[in-house]
C-alpha positions as semicolon CSV with decimal commas, in nm:
position;residue;x (nm);y (nm);z (nm)
1;M;-4,374;-0,865;3,319
2;T;-4,687;-0,676;3,197
3;K;-4,636;-0,379;2,992
4;T;-4,743;-0,062;3,139
5;V;-4,902;0,256;3,014
6;K;-4,947;0,585;3,188
7;I;-5,188;0,640;3,502
8;R;-5,409;0,919;3,406
9;K;-5,683;0,913;3,661
10;C;-5,735;0,906;3,986
11;L;-6,112;0,826;4,156
12;F;-6,175;1,003;4,482
13;P;-6,425;0,830;4,702
14;V;-6,595;1,127;4,900
15;A;-6,981;1,040;4,956
16;G;-6,886;0,994;5,319
17;Y;-7,084;1,161;5,625
18;G;-6,822;1,284;5,793
19;T;-6,979;1,173;6,151
20;R;-6,695;1,203;6,383
21;F;-6,662;1,592;6,299
22;L;-7,031;1,673;6,344
23;P;-7,154;1,924;6,380
24;A;-6,876;2,126;6,151
25;T;-6,970;1,842;5,875
26;K;-7,371;1,855;5,928
27;A;-7,388;2,083;5,600
28;M;-7,011;2,098;5,463
29;P;-6,841;1,806;5,332
30;K;-6,553;1,694;5,552
31;E;-6,330;1,662;5,259
32;M;-6,384;2,085;5,231
33;L;-6,241;2,116;5,604
34;P;-5,935;2,304;5,573
35;I;-5,585;2,250;5,676
36;V;-5,506;2,638;5,734
37;N;-5,632;2,768;5,464
38;K;-5,660;2,493;5,181
39;P;-5,914;2,243;5,148
40;L;-5,853;1,827;5,208
41;I;-5,953;1,766;4,874
42;Q;-5,731;2,010;4,739
43;Y;-5,400;1,852;4,861
44;G;-5,476;1,542;4,777
45;V;-5,580;1,631;4,359
46;E;-5,233;1,854;4,395
47;E;-5,051;1,507;4,505
48;A;-5,243;1,335;4,213
49;M;-5,107;1,633;3,989
50;E;-4,760;1,585;4,166
51;A;-4,769;1,228;4,013
52;D;-4,849;1,369;3,683
53;L;-5,231;1,261;3,658
54;S;-5,468;1,518;3,510
55;Q;-5,811;1,358;3,504
56;M;-6,003;1,363;3,856
57;G;-6,282;1,147;3,913
58;F;-6,533;1,175;4,246
59;I;-6,719;0,956;4,395
60;T;-6,973;1,145;4,537
61;G;-7,295;1,210;4,728
62;R;-7,568;1,457;4,859
63;G;-7,463;1,765;4,995
64;K;-7,110;1,707;4,856
65;R;-7,151;2,015;4,570
66;A;-6,904;2,203;4,753
67;I;-6,666;2,001;4,605
68;A;-6,770;2,074;4,279
69;D;-6,790;2,411;4,311
70;H;-6,447;2,447;4,487
71;F;-6,304;2,315;4,143
72;D;-6,512;2,551;3,923
73;T;-6,499;2,946;3,849
74;S;-6,667;3,153;4,145
75;Y;-6,712;3,486;3,873
76;E;-6,848;3,702;4,191
77;L;-6,562;3,649;4,368
78;E;-6,317;3,670;4,160
79;H;-6,470;3,973;3,995
80;Q;-6,443;4,111;4,363
81;I;-6,109;4,050;4,427
82;R;-5,938;4,094;4,106
83;G;-5,643;4,317;4,131
84;T;-5,644;4,337;4,481
85;S;-5,379;4,151;4,715
86;K;-5,594;3,887;4,798
87;E;-5,632;3,770;4,417
88;K;-5,292;3,571;4,482
89;H;-5,483;3,320;4,735
90;L;-5,674;3,162;4,427
91;E;-5,337;3,123;4,248
92;D;-5,270;2,712;4,341
93;I;-5,662;2,671;4,288
94;R;-5,670;2,825;3,961
95;H;-5,387;2,648;3,857
96;V;-5,544;2,295;3,953
97;M;-5,838;2,420;3,752
98;D;-5,624;2,487;3,423
99;T;-5,470;2,159;3,454
100;C;-5,703;1,870;3,532
101;D;-6,059;1,786;3,397
102;F;-6,297;1,694;3,675
103;M;-6,619;1,421;3,670
104;F;-6,866;1,351;3,900
105;I;-7,044;1,061;3,974
106;R;-7,285;0,983;4,252
107;Q;-7,267;0,696;4,480
108;R;-7,639;0,671;4,605
109;E;-7,605;0,410;4,869
110;M;-7,269;0,402;5,078
111;L;-7,186;0,010;5,044
112;G;-6,854;0,039;5,126
113;L;-6,533;0,162;4,995
114;G;-6,522;-0,178;4,714
115;H;-6,860;-0,022;4,604
116;A;-6,750;0,340;4,587
117;I;-6,481;0,237;4,392
118;L;-6,690;0,012;4,154
119;S;-6,917;0,316;4,110
120;G;-6,637;0,497;3,944
121;E;-6,594;0,240;3,686
122;P;-6,810;0,449;3,412
123;M;-6,540;0,730;3,465
124;I;-6,227;0,514;3,421
125;G;-6,318;0,296;3,153
126;P;-6,017;-0,015;3,036
127;E;-5,771;0,214;3,206
128;D;-5,554;0,141;3,486
129;F;-5,616;0,426;3,749
130;A;-5,519;0,526;4,134
131;V;-5,737;0,602;4,404
132;I;-5,690;0,882;4,706
133;L;-5,838;0,862;5,001
134;A;-5,859;1,220;5,135
135;D;-5,873;1,190;5,466
136;D;-5,512;1,035;5,475
137;L;-5,347;1,370;5,397
138;C;-4,975;1,250;5,321
139;A;-4,697;1,518;5,351
140;P;-4,387;1,522;5,145
141;P;-4,063;1,352;5,275
142;T;-3,837;1,584;5,446
143;D;-3,584;1,540;5,154
144;G;-3,849;1,701;4,927
145;S;-3,900;1,447;4,726
146;E;-4,255;1,344;4,589
147;R;-4,545;1,250;4,791
148;A;-4,717;0,885;4,874
149;L;-4,898;0,854;4,502
150;S;-4,569;0,961;4,336
151;Q;-4,447;0,672;4,463
152;L;-4,691;0,396;4,422
153;V;-4,686;0,521;4,062
154;D;-4,331;0,453;3,994
155;L;-4,350;0,132;4,137
156;Y;-4,631;0,020;3,911
157;A;-4,449;0,143;3,602
158;K;-4,169;-0,055;3,707
159;Q;-4,393;-0,382;3,798
160;G;-4,671;-0,343;3,581
161;C;-4,919;-0,445;3,900
162;T;-5,170;-0,326;4,174
163;V;-4,966;-0,153;4,430
164;I;-5,113;-0,064;4,759
165;A;-4,943;0,191;4,980
166;I;-4,839;0,084;5,393
167;E;-4,737;0,205;5,697
168;E;-4,599;0,070;6,036
169;V;-4,881;0,155;6,301
170;P;-4,874;0,064;6,708
171;P;-4,983;-0,296;6,702
172;E;-5,269;-0,214;6,953
173;N;-5,416;0,040;6,640
174;T;-5,459;-0,258;6,375
175;G;-5,816;-0,294;6,468
176;S;-5,871;0,056;6,259
177;Y;-5,673;-0,064;5,967
178;G;-5,656;-0,341;5,711
179;V;-5,348;-0,489;5,805
180;I;-5,131;-0,708;5,525
181;S;-4,859;-0,998;5,553
182;G;-4,586;-1,043;5,277
183;E;-4,248;-1,117;5,178
184;E;-4,024;-0,803;5,164
185;I;-3,901;-0,838;4,810
186;E;-3,662;-0,531;4,839
187;P;-3,585;-0,287;5,125
188;G;-3,965;-0,124;5,173
189;V;-4,150;-0,373;4,924
190;F;-4,370;-0,608;4,983
191;R;-4,540;-0,871;4,759
192;V;-4,853;-0,932;4,956
193;T;-4,950;-1,267;5,075
194;D;-5,237;-1,206;5,290
195;M;-5,449;-0,921;5,425
196;V;-5,720;-0,908;5,709
197;E;-5,936;-0,644;5,736
198;K;-5,921;-0,439;6,126
199;P;-5,783;-0,734;6,282
200;K;-5,756;-0,743;6,655
201;P;-5,389;-0,692;6,813
202;E;-5,346;-1,080;6,906
203;D;-5,492;-1,167;6,493
204;A;-5,301;-0,923;6,300
205;P;-5,048;-1,091;6,075
206;S;-4,823;-0,807;6,121
207;N;-4,817;-0,435;6,196
208;L;-4,806;-0,281;5,862
209;A;-5,135;-0,118;5,769
210;I;-5,302;-0,039;5,461
211;I;-5,352;0,390;5,416
212;G;-5,572;0,558;5,140
213;R;-5,309;0,523;4,848
214;Y;-5,337;0,260;4,580
215;V;-5,284;0,206;4,224
216;F;-5,511;-0,039;4,059
217;T;-5,465;-0,253;3,741
218;N;-5,806;-0,211;3,563
219;D;-5,930;-0,628;3,642
220;I;-5,971;-0,483;4,066
221;F;-6,318;-0,407;3,940
222;D;-6,429;-0,767;3,819
223;Y;-6,245;-0,907;4,196
224;I;-6,481;-0,606;4,345
225;R;-6,753;-0,736;4,126
226;K;-6,727;-1,121;4,261
227;T;-6,683;-1,020;4,624
228;P;-6,968;-1,072;4,845
229;P;-7,094;-0,815;5,101
230;G;-6,958;-0,839;5,451
231;A;-7,022;-0,697;5,777
232;N;-7,325;-0,414;5,734
233;G;-7,351;-0,534;5,398
234;E;-7,011;-0,323;5,257
235;V;-6,806;-0,397;5,003
236;Q;-6,457;-0,412;5,156
237;I;-6,148;-0,348;4,868
238;T;-5,962;-0,553;5,146
239;D;-6,157;-0,847;5,061
240;A;-6,128;-0,764;4,637
241;L;-5,748;-0,713;4,713
242;K;-5,691;-1,050;4,958
243;V;-5,838;-1,258;4,634
244;M;-5,650;-1,092;4,353
245;A;-5,324;-1,125;4,572
246;Q;-5,377;-1,500;4,570
247;E;-5,422;-1,529;4,197
248;K;-5,123;-1,219;4,086
249;P;-4,851;-1,009;4,232
250;V;-5,041;-0,717;4,428
251;L;-4,713;-0,493;4,618
252;A;-4,737;-0,292;4,883
253;L;-4,488;-0,006;4,942
254;K;-4,402;0,161;5,297
255;F;-4,384;0,477;5,132
256;K;-4,168;0,795;5,195
257;G;-4,335;1,092;5,439
258;Q;-4,543;1,177;5,677
259;R;-4,945;1,089;5,692
260;F;-5,209;1,207;5,935
261;D;-5,542;1,083;5,974
262;C;-5,742;1,387;5,895
263;G;-6,073;1,131;5,979
264;S;-5,981;1,165;6,300
265;I;-5,985;1,546;6,503
266;G;-5,670;1,447;6,643
267;G;-5,464;1,391;6,342
268;F;-5,658;1,683;6,161
269;V;-5,522;1,881;6,424
270;Q;-5,172;1,770;6,402
271;A;-5,186;1,818;6,013
272;T;-5,307;2,189;6,088
273;N;-4,995;2,232;6,333
274;Y;-4,750;2,067;6,063
275;Y;-4,898;2,247;5,759
276;Y;-4,902;2,621;5,975
277;Q;-4,524;2,515;6,105
278;T;-4,427;2,423;5,732
279;D;-4,601;2,639;5,514
280;Y;-4,699;2,991;5,679
281;L;-4,534;3,072;5,961
282;D;-4,207;3,207;5,849
283;K;-4,414;3,343;5,535
């Protein structure tokens, strides 16, 4: 078994336009849309922190400066509310800022998730790393245990290979996801043998869909470099992972907890209702 080292770094691809939320995202990054009173991207960073990661790298683009500003000090605002009851609302973000280091690099062209991850290689260097897609908001399991990324990091620490998060989706929805096939080697853990990007229901190898949590061994960059562009000139991470899985172990974990597709308006509303009910209604 490959000897593993501690995962320290997490990449957040955040260069997308968020067109499904227009006009709200015309001048505001979709990752800054609030679930109650906390932006989506902060939930993602806090999930990475929960997995004991402390170096956060953002693959960003034009019009995304608000993300960097959110993880920086706002002297005027903090001066105005210092000593008032409103100051408590900054406690969470101050803890994030005090705990983490933040790095930003621009993806000058949006050519697919694979290309976005490859753009982050200068921030990652030779290390293994995690990736979070903030659109996929993962709530903790009902037993209060850790969220999805912590579960992936734990499995990586045991197996020393790339680990991706999966969940069961209705068969009619497979056309919205990358879908895996594989052998279940222990409850909820699959050795990936194949994956298909957005298959029609009749062509899908299963209903196990990849969602936006990954732990990659560093050689994923080499696989992405060798991956030719697909439709619309985009480099799909699914294509790179498919080749990797044919040559070495790639595991898929059916994670515990609830995931909300906050890239869609319906999922965003569901997440807002969930966090309002669980975190704010009785406070």
